[in-house]
N, C-alpha and C positions, 0 to 999 in steps of 0.2 A: 510860758505856756507850752502844754504838750503836742505831741506831731497831731493825735487825734483831734485835740480842741482846733490847730491849724488849720487841717482840713477838713472838718464841719464847717468854720468861718467861711472859708474859700470856696467850699460847696454851694453856701447859700447864697455868698455873692453871685457866684454865675449864676444860678437860679434867679434870682432877681435880675440878672441884667438878661438873662435869655428871655423872660415872662416881659419884660420891659421894648425888646424888641417886638416881641409878638405883639404889641399893645400898640405899638406906633414911640417913638420915641419924644415929641411931644404930646401927647393924649395922658392927661393926668389919670391914674388908678382909679376905680370904682369900688369902694370900700364894700368887702361882702360881708352882709347884715344878716344878722339871727334867722330871718325870713327867708332868706335866700339860701343859708347855710341848712336849714330847716328841709327846706325842698331839695337840696342836693342829698341828703342823706333817706329822703324818700326814693332815691334814684341814685343808688351810689354806683350803679353799672354804667353809667354814661359819661365816658370820659369828655366830652363835646361841654360839657358843663364844668365840668370839674377844673380844665385849664383854662377855659375863657375867664372861670369867676376868678379862681386864684392869679390870674394876668391883670385883673380889675375892668376887661374889657366892658366897655358900654354893649352889652346884648341886645339892648332894645334900638340903638342907632344900626349896628349890625345889621337886624333884621329890615329897618328902615331900607338899607342898602341892597337886601335881597328882593324887598319887593315884597316880605310878606310880614308887617309888622305888626306886636302884638295886640292883641285886641280887649286884653284886660289893665287894670292898675285904679289907683288911688285919686278920686276925685280930690280936686283943689278943696270945693266944697267940705268934703270930708276930711283932709287934711288941716285946713283953719280950725272946723270944729275939734278935733282930738288935740292941737295943741293948745286951745282955749281951753278946754278940759281939764287937760295936765297941769294949766297953769293954776286954774283954779284949785286943783288937787295938792298941788305944793306951797299953795298962799303961804304965808307968815308962817316962815321957816318949816314948811313942811306940818303944820301944827297939827290939821284935820288928818294928814295920811298916820301921823304915828299914832292918832286915837284911833283908825282904824284896825292899826297894827295891835294896838291893845296896850300900847306902852302907857303905864303909871304915871309918872311924871316927866312931861314933856320938857320943861324944863331944865334936866340933867340929861336930856339928849345932845351929842355929838354931831355936829354937820361938817364934817371934815369940807377944806377946800382941795378939790383934785384936778385942777388948772392946771398944764404944763405944757410946753412947747414942744408940739408933737405928738403921734400915738402912740412912738415908744415908751418916750418919757409922761406921759398918760395912764399908761398900764403899769410901768414901774411907780408911781403917783398913787394907783389905787391899790396896787397889790401890799404895798406900805401900810395903805391905810388900812386895809383888810387885816392886816395882821397886828396893828395897834389896835385896832376895835376886839376882835378875839381877844384880847390880853385887857380891857377896859372894866369888863365886868358892870357895864352900862350899856345903854340903848346907844348905837350908831345907825347913821343913815345915809348912805350915800346915793347923790344925786347925780344920777346919770355917769357910774363908772366906766370904765374903758377895761374890758375882758380882752385877755390874748389865749390864742386857740391854734394849736396847731392842726393845722387840715392838710393831708396826704402831702406832708414838709414842707408848706408853704405857710406862714404867720397869717392870722385873720382874728381883725380887731371887732369886736361885740361891744354893744353899748343898752346894755337894760336899762331901762324907765327909774330905776332906782333899787338897792339892795339894804335891807335893814340887817344890823347885827346884833343879835340880843345880846343881855347878859351874860349868858350861858356857852357865848364864843359860837352859837351855830349862826347861819344865816340865811336869808330867804329873800327870793327872788320877788320883785312888785312888779305886775305886769299891769299901765293903765292903760283903758280901752275906750272910745268913746261910744259903744256902740250899749246899750240899756240891758238892767237886768230888770226885767217885768214881774212883778209877783214872784221875786226869789227865784228866777230863773231866766237865763240868757238864752241867746239861738247856739245849738247844739253843733253847729258848724264854727262859727268865728271863737267857741268856748276851745274848742279842738284846734283850730289853728293856732290862737295863741298860746296853748300847751304845752304842741310842739314848739312854738319860739322859744316859748320860758323854760321848757326842757336842755334849750342849746345853751343859757344860760347857765343853768344848774350843773350841766357838764363842764363848763370852762371853768366854774368854781371848783369843781370837784380835783379837774386837774390843777390846779393852780394849788391846791393842798395846804391853804392860810385858815380860811373860815370856814369849817365842816358845811355845806347845803343843804336845807330843808329840802325835803321830797315835795313838800307843799307849798305851792306855791302862792300868793296873795296877788288877785285880779281885781282892779277896781274898775267899776264902771258905772256910769250916770245910774241913778234910781229911778224904775221908771220913766216918765215922760218930763222929769225933771233934770236940773243941771246936779243937782246932790248927790255925790260921790258916796257910794256903797261898796262893799267888798265882799269877795267869795272865795274860799280856799280851795285850789283845785289840784289834785293828786296828781302829778307825771308821773310818778316811776312808771308807766307804761312807756311812755314816748321816751323818756331819759335812757330805759333799755334799750329801746329801736335806736336809738340817736347813737350810742356806743356803738351797737355792734355794726349799725350801718357806714360812718364813718371809718369805724377801722377795715371795711374792705373795699376803700378805696385806693382806686391806685396810685401809686406815690407823682406828683405832678412833673417830676422831671422823667421819668420813665415816658411820659406821654409826649413830654416837647422834644425831647431825642426823638420819637419815633419822626417825626416832622418833617418833610420835604425842604430841603435850603431853600431860604427864604420866602416863607409862609409869614405871614405877617394879616393881623385884625384891624389894619388900622384903620379907621375912620374919617380922618382927614385928608387922604391921599384920594385926588379923583382917579377910578379907574373904575372899569367895567364890571357892572354885578356880577359875570360870569366868575372874574378871578377871585372877589371874595365868596360865592359860593364853592370855589375850588379847595380855598385856603380852609372854611366853614369843615366840609365835606372831607379834609383829609383827616378830622378829627373824629373817632368813632363816637357814634351815640346811641343812645337806648332810648327810644321815642316810647311814649303810652300815651293816652287820652289825657290823662292826670296831667300830663308836661301844658297842657292849653290852660290851665289855670295858676300856674307856678315859672312859666320859661318862656321869657321871650320870644327864643328862636323856634318855639315850639310847631308855628305854623309850618316854616320851612322845614322842620324835621319832620311833620307829619305827610309834607309832599312825596317827600325821600324816599319816606316809608310806603306809604301807598303804591310808589312810581316800582319800587324794590317788590312787591307782593306781600309783603312781611306780616306774619299773622300778631306781631307786639301791635300792629297800628288798630285793632281788634280789640287791645286789653291785656293787660298782663295775666288776666283770671283764666281766660281763653286759653291763652298759649299755655299756659300748667297742665290744662286737660287736653293739649294735642299733642305732646311729646315728639315723634320726632317730626312730625309735620309744622316747616317753618315758614312755609308760602303759602298764600291762598290759589296756587296752582294747584299743591301738592292737596291739598283739602278738597277741591273739587274733582280732583283726576280719584281720591278716595271715595267719596260720597257717591260716584258719578260711575264705579266700576262696572262690571258685567253682571257680578253676583254678589248677593249681601251677606255671603259666607265670609268664612277667614280671609281677611288679607295675604297678599303675599307677604313672606318674610313674618307673618305674626303680629304684627302692628295692634294692640286691641284699639286704639284710637282711630286706625283706619277701617277696624270691622266696626265700628260702634258710628262710624259716619256712614258706611253702605246699609247697615241696617237702620238706620233712620231715615237716608234718602229713601230706600223701597218702603216703609212703612208710609210715606209722605204722598209717593205715586199712589199708591193700594187709597189712602183716604182719600185726594183727587179724583182717582179712577170712580172711587164708589159717588162721590158727588156729581161727578158729570153725568152716570148713569141715572141719578133721582131728577 
C-alpha cells in the first residue's frame, strides 16, 4: 500500500470518528437516502444539512429539542399501503414487474441474492451482481440493491426499489410508488419528486461504471383506483444534470466539520438545555429558502433564524436573485422608501426599481383616496 492510499484511508477513518463525535458516540447513524440526497442537491449551499446528513444525525429529533418540529412526513397508512403495493408488484419472483419491463421470457430471468452483512458488504455484492449481469446477455433483476455514492467526501448508501439489467448490458432504475396513474397520467408534483429521487440512483450507477444506466427510468404505480400495477417511463436527463452539477458544488464535509468550535455535538440523547443544541446547530452555516419547509426537518428553526436576521432568502430564492446587492429586508425598505424615485446612490438598479415602484404605489393610493 503506497503513502497516498494510506493517507486517504487514515483521512477517511478520521472523518468517520469526527462525524461519530458530532452525532453522539451511542447514537446509531441515520442512513442518507435518495430522497434526502435529492433535497440536498436542490440546495447545495446549505452546509448545515450537508454536515448533519453526512453524520447521520436525526434532524427530526434535533428539531424536537429546538422546539421547532417538522410538519411534514409520510403517514403510517401511506407507508403500509406503499409496502403492500410493492409486495404485489414483486410477487411470484417479480413476474408482473418483468412483464411491465417487457422481458420476453421471464423464466430465463436471473434474480441474484444480494444479502450480505453490513452496508459495505451489500454494496460490494451489488456491484459484483451488476458486473455479472452486464456480461450475461439476459434479463437480470436486482431487488433492493445497495449503491454507494461519495457525497462531499462521505459515503452515502442508496437503495432503489429495483434495478433491471437488460440483455444489452444497460441498466434501468425502477421506482415503485403508491400514488395512482389515472387515465394514463399522474400527479405532476409527485412524478417530479419521484424523478428527482430516481435521478440520484441513475447518478450512483453512472459513478459505479459497471452497467451503464439508461436515462429513462420506469415508474410503477397503481392503475386508476385499483391495486393493479401499471408502468410509465420517465426521462430523468434534466434531473440527472441538476444532480451532477449540484452535488459537485457541495463543500467537502471535513472542511465544514473542521470549522466548528471544539465540543460541538448534536447528540440528542444528552439531557441539556435547548439553547446549547441551538448554539451547535447555528454554528453551521445554513442556506434557508421556503422550499426547505417541504424537505428538511430543521426548516422551521432555520426560517425563524433567517427572519430574525432579516435575510432576503426567507422570502424566496427568485426574489433574492432579483435584488442584487440588497441582502436584508431593512436594506430593501430603505431603498424603497428613499427620498426620490430617481437613481439610487451607487447606481444600484434594484434599489432604483424599488424606489420607482414605491413612488407608483404611493401615487396610486393617493388617486384612490381622492376618489
